[in-house]
C-alpha positions, 0 to 999 in steps of 0.5 A: 550524454552517456547512454547504455543498453540493458546487459544480460546480467542487469536483471538478476542484479536487479531482482537482489536490489528489489529484494532488499527494497522491499525491508522497507515496507510499512516504514518508509510510506509515504515514501516508495521502497527503494533498494541499491546494490553496488557491482563491481567486477561481478560480485556485489560490494554494497547494498542498501535500502531506504529503511525509514521516512526521513532517513537516508536513501538507499543509494546512500547506504549501498555506497557507503557499504561500497566504499572505495569499491564503488568507483568504477562499479555498477549501482543498481537501484530500483527507482530514479535517483533524486536530484532536489534537497528534501529531508536528505541531500541529492542521491546524485550528489552522492553517486557522483562523488562516488565515482560509480561509472554506471547506473541502472535504474528499475524505473522512473520516479514521475515525482514532480521534482525529480521526473527524468532529472536525477538520469539526466544530471548523472548521464550529462556527467558522464555516467553511463544510464540504463533504465526500465530493468525489471521496471514492471516488478518495480512499479508492482512493489510501489503501486501505492506510492504510484497511486497516491502520486497519480491520484492523491488517493490511497492504495485500496487492498480488500481483504476477506475470508470465507467458506469453500461455498462463499459465506463470510459468516453463517446465517446467524452472522456468527463467524468465529472463526472461518480461517485458521490461527496462522491465517489471521496472524498473516493478517495482523501483519498486514495490519501493521503496514496500513495507514488506515483499516476500513469496517462498516457499522454492521461490522463494528456492531455485530462483531465489537472488534478491535481493528488493530495490528497484534503484535503491533507493527511498523505502523499504527493505522486508524480505525475507520468506521463507515457509519452514516448515522454515528450508531458506534456504541460508546461502550464499543471496544473502538470508541473505549480505545480511541485514544489509544489507537486513532478512530475516525467515524465517517458519518453524514448528515443523518448523524445526530449532534449529540452522538458525535458529541458523545463519540468525541468525549472519548477521542474519537474523531468524526468526519461528516460528508454532505447527504443522508445516503452511505457515506461516499466512497471517493470523497471518503478516499480524497479525505484519507489521501489529504491526511497522508494516507498511502495504504488502505485496508478494507475489512468488510463487511459485504456491503463496504467491499461491495461499494469499493468494488462499485467505486472501481477503488478496490486495487488489490485482494487478500483473500482466505478461503477456508476448507469448510462449508456453510450451506446455507442461502442467506446472503452473508457474502465477501461484497455485495455491491452492484456487481457487474451484468455478465462474467466478461466484465468481472474483475480479473486479478492480475498475476494472483498468487496463491498459497496453503496456510495450514489448509486455508487457500491464500488468493493474493493479487492486483486489479489493473489500473490506469494510473499503473499502466501509464507509469509503465508507458515510462520505462522502456528498457532503454538509456533514458531519464526518470523521477519521487515523493521520497525525501520531499519537502512534505512531512507524512502526515498520520490519519487522526486518531456492515454487514458481518463478515468474518469477524474483524478482532 
């Protein structure tokens, strides 16, 4: 076996590979985003990323771009190269065939068909291998992939817009608009990368939203309405467009058969959960995970977001704070769940990012979760081996198909 320690320049090259990996966002799921960079004599000679589900992997693109210059070079890759036949041949074959002398991987791929096998094959063939360079950044990039692999559940992003005094609507329920035009355009970009968008029946009744990405993005998210009693009107925009963009009505035993039949005639699918209370969050996520969802956007309202928080199933936040004050004492707030007993128990965002969008303050960040911490334990900077859902045998599965907050359009 040939092992190597990371070199001082490895970090900067890996950051370039991570930026390349991000170009696949929204187009490769449920696969991970992967970028690769071939460096020879201190200069890049080939770069590539996994661009679409089922297509060639990042390493193949980068090696093809490098051509004969790959021989004796260093390959930087943001995830352990695969070593199994899936939708594409093993990347380890391409690497060994290219004559690359050294491979630096950001992180292990915990996919069982890889899980250290890729880098073990390379080491046993005499290739120098280092793993863990910019591993934390790689794990953040592919957090949705890691969660789905570890838990079977989609990664949940909570989005809301609110006033300076924390209101998502006026006392009347009116909320058009809290955030500005550019902020709303950014939300549409986020929607276009999702597998599903969740809203409550309160939002559906109050706002009659479409919940689509406009203009369309790389994915067409299923609109999921939490609607215990199947109250979604047959004349709603959601129901009337269900044959164009899928709608899944998540209901319980409270839903009358005739209401479900009327919605089904319009193309809405219903999934009934047992019981007569609210739609249970964890079983909902388990069902969406079975259907192949990797990324889920929760748009509101407050009771819906509160239920996701209470279930411990919000993984990231994207909040827009507008420079306006509403001033009321009503309860139109972003999250209305059980909450915590003290501020010491409140969730704190990890590595929050703050930006200003035409006066709106945008705050983004992730919430630390056990599955994320477990994945990091495998990737201390060292010479080691690693593991991917990418190129696996399973095909992507399309998902068929509250109260008021800032209206979802």
